[in-house]
C-alpha positions in Angstrom: 76.6 118.2 93.2 74.2 116.6 90.7 72.0 117.8 87.8 68.4 117.1 88.6 66.3 115.2 86.0 62.9 116.7 86.0 59.8 114.6 85.5 56.8 116.6 84.0 53.7 117.0 86.2 50.8 114.7 85.6 48.4 117.7 85.8 48.4 121.5 86.3 45.4 123.5 87.4 44.5 126.8 88.9 42.4 127.1 92.0 41.8 130.8 92.5 45.2 132.3 92.1 47.0 129.2 93.3 48.8 127.0 90.8 48.5 123.3 91.7 50.9 120.8 90.2 50.5 117.0 90.6 53.5 114.7 90.1 53.6 110.9 89.9 55.8 110.3 92.9 57.0 112.0 96.1 60.5 112.1 94.7 59.4 113.8 91.4 57.4 116.3 93.4 60.5 117.2 95.6 62.8 117.6 92.6 60.4 119.7 90.7 59.7 122.1 93.6 63.4 122.4 94.3 64.2 123.1 90.6 61.6 125.8 90.4 62.5 127.4 93.7 66.2 127.4 92.8 65.4 129.1 89.5 63.5 131.8 91.4 66.4 132.2 93.8 68.9 132.6 90.9 66.6 135.2 89.3 66.3 137.2 92.5 70.1 137.1 93.2 70.6 138.7 89.8 68.4 141.6 90.9 69.2 142.1 94.5 72.1 141.7 97.0 70.4 139.2 99.4 67.3 137.0 99.3 65.3 136.2 102.4 63.8 132.7 102.6 61.6 131.1 105.3 61.7 127.3 105.5 59.2 124.8 106.9 60.6 121.8 108.9 58.9 118.5 108.7 59.4 115.0 107.1 57.1 116.1 104.2 60.0 118.4 103.2 62.7 115.7 103.1 62.8 115.2 99.3 62.4 118.9 98.5 65.2 120.0 100.8 67.4 117.1 99.7 67.1 118.1 96.1 67.6 121.7 96.9 70.8 121.0 98.8 72.1 119.1 95.7 71.2 121.9 93.3 74.4 123.4 91.8 75.4 127.0 91.3 73.4 128.6 94.0 75.1 131.4 96.0 73.8 130.6 99.4 76.2 133.1 101.0 73.7 135.8 99.9 70.7 134.0 101.4 69.1 135.1 104.7 67.4 132.0 106.1 64.6 131.8 108.7 62.2 129.1 109.9 58.5 129.6 110.3 57.9 127.9 113.7 59.5 126.2 116.7 58.4 124.1 119.7 58.4 125.6 123.2 60.1 123.6 125.9 62.4 121.2 124.0 66.1 121.3 124.9 68.2 123.2 122.4 69.8 120.0 121.1 66.6 118.0 120.8 66.5 116.4 117.3 62.8 117.3 117.0 63.4 121.0 117.1 62.8 122.6 113.8 66.1 124.4 114.0 67.8 120.9 114.4 65.9 119.5 111.4 66.9 122.4 109.1 70.5 122.2 110.1 70.6 118.4 109.3 68.6 118.6 106.1 69.8 121.9 104.6 71.7 124.6 106.5 74.8 122.5 107.4 74.9 121.4 103.7 74.6 124.7 102.0 75.8 127.2 104.6 73.4 130.2 104.1 75.1 133.6 104.7 72.8 134.4 107.7 70.5 132.2 109.7 68.0 133.5 112.3 66.6 131.0 114.8 63.6 131.4 117.1 64.6 131.2 120.8 61.9 129.3 122.6 63.9 128.3 125.8 63.5 131.7 127.4 61.5 133.1 130.2 60.0 135.8 128.0 58.5 134.3 124.9 56.8 137.5 123.9 60.2 139.2 123.8 61.4 136.6 121.3 58.3 137.1 119.2 59.1 140.8 119.1 62.8 140.0 118.2 61.8 137.7 115.4 59.2 140.1 114.2 61.8 142.8 114.0 64.0 140.5 111.9 61.1 140.0 109.5 60.5 143.7 109.2 64.2 144.3 108.6 64.4 141.5 106.0 61.1 141.3 104.0 60.5 137.8 102.9 61.1 136.9 99.3 60.3 133.2 99.4 58.4 130.9 101.7 58.9 127.2 101.4 55.9 125.7 103.2 53.9 122.6 103.8 50.3 121.8 104.9 49.4 119.9 108.1 47.0 117.1 108.4 44.6 119.6 110.0 45.1 122.1 107.2 47.5 124.3 109.2 50.2 126.5 107.7 53.2 126.7 110.1 51.5 126.3 113.5 48.4 128.3 112.6 46.0 125.6 113.5 42.2 125.9 113.0 41.0 127.9 115.9 44.3 129.8 116.1 44.6 130.9 112.5 43.7 134.6 111.9 43.8 135.9 108.3 44.0 139.5 109.7 46.4 138.7 112.6 48.0 142.0 113.7 51.1 140.0 114.9 54.0 138.6 112.7 55.1 136.0 115.3 53.1 134.7 118.3 52.9 132.0 120.9 50.2 129.4 120.1 48.7 126.3 121.8 48.8 123.3 119.5 45.6 121.4 118.9 45.2 117.7 119.3 45.3 116.8 115.6 48.5 118.9 115.1 50.2 117.2 118.0 49.1 113.7 116.8 50.6 114.4 113.4 54.0 114.7 115.1 53.6 111.2 116.4 52.3 110.0 113.0 55.3 111.4 111.3 57.6 109.5 113.7 59.0 112.6 115.4 57.8 111.6 118.8 57.0 108.2 120.3 53.8 109.3 122.0 51.4 112.2 122.2 52.6 112.9 125.8 56.0 113.8 124.5 54.8 116.4 122.0 55.0 119.9 123.2 51.7 121.7 123.8 52.9 125.2 122.7 55.0 126.7 120.0 56.1 130.0 118.4 54.8 130.5 114.8 54.9 133.1 112.1 51.3 134.2 111.5 49.4 133.9 108.3 49.8 137.5 107.3 53.6 137.2 107.9 53.7 134.1 105.6 51.4 135.6 103.0 53.6 138.7 102.8 56.2 136.6 100.9 56.6 137.5 97.3 56.6 133.8 96.3 55.3 130.7 98.1 56.4 127.1 97.2 54.2 124.7 99.1 55.3 121.0 99.1 52.7 118.5 100.3 53.3 114.8 99.6 51.7 111.6 101.0 48.3 110.0 101.7 47.9 111.5 105.1 47.6 115.0 103.6 44.9 114.1 101.0 41.9 115.2 103.0 43.5 118.5 104.1 44.5 119.3 100.5 41.0 118.5 99.2 39.4 120.7 101.8 41.8 123.6 101.4 41.1 123.7 97.6 37.3 123.5 97.9 34.6 125.7 99.3 35.3 129.1 100.8 38.7 130.5 101.8 38.3 130.5 105.5 40.4 130.5 108.7 38.8 127.1 109.7 41.0 125.7 106.9 44.1 127.8 107.2 45.8 126.5 104.1 42.9 127.7 102.0 44.5 131.2 102.2 47.0 130.0 99.6 44.3 130.4 97.0 44.5 134.2 97.2 48.3 134.6 97.0 49.3 135.8 93.5 52.5 133.9 93.3 52.0 130.6 95.1 52.4 127.1 93.8 51.2 123.9 95.5 53.2 120.7 94.7 51.3 117.4 95.2 52.0 113.7 94.5 49.3 111.3 93.4 48.7 110.3 97.0 48.1 113.8 98.4 46.0 114.7 95.3 43.8 111.7 95.7 40.9 113.7 97.0 40.8 116.2 94.2 38.0 116.1 91.7 39.0 115.6 88.1 
């Protein structure tokens, strides 16, 4: 275990209710987000027996999850861990599955007390949506650790699918072309043809029900999505814009992902 050395943010601003912090580097961003999320986890563990956390899985989360895994003095045995989305149709041992990613980058390192995975290799996807929805109802989410996609999605709530008033907690969605291309851009798949066309995702109301949201968004490919999400109206066409109305959400950017912001 190591003690993290925190670099201060280059800037802090409020956009609606959303706190936006910009850091000099991707590494500084990840360390800062991990430090603040860990402090929240410690606080909650002093007040309640277990803490439920939902994790995003993507290369954008590498530095954040790496720093979180190295944070000392966290009682992970009292953490209930979930993930916010999963591909349909990939083998259970496929490295691109989000469950596989989270095992490699966090779960195998910190050993949460309970982990609940989406089961997408089943003949009845709706039944698994209902199963995972029941888990969310039984364990109300304390913390969501999120990212933003190149098309502005949160989880797999792409434009055209995102519904701010969605009656479901978990649903099956078709992935749009920009979302699928991002998986190639990130190096997760060699070609667009290899990227699954459908996934299970937690809906926007399910994510927004979390008491705290820590959203980690580094890199130049996210600059346009970030700029659009933080300007204009809060609207389903830009799913990540909903973060601006959450009372306890923080968005962590680096200089590259913040490049499109005014001021």
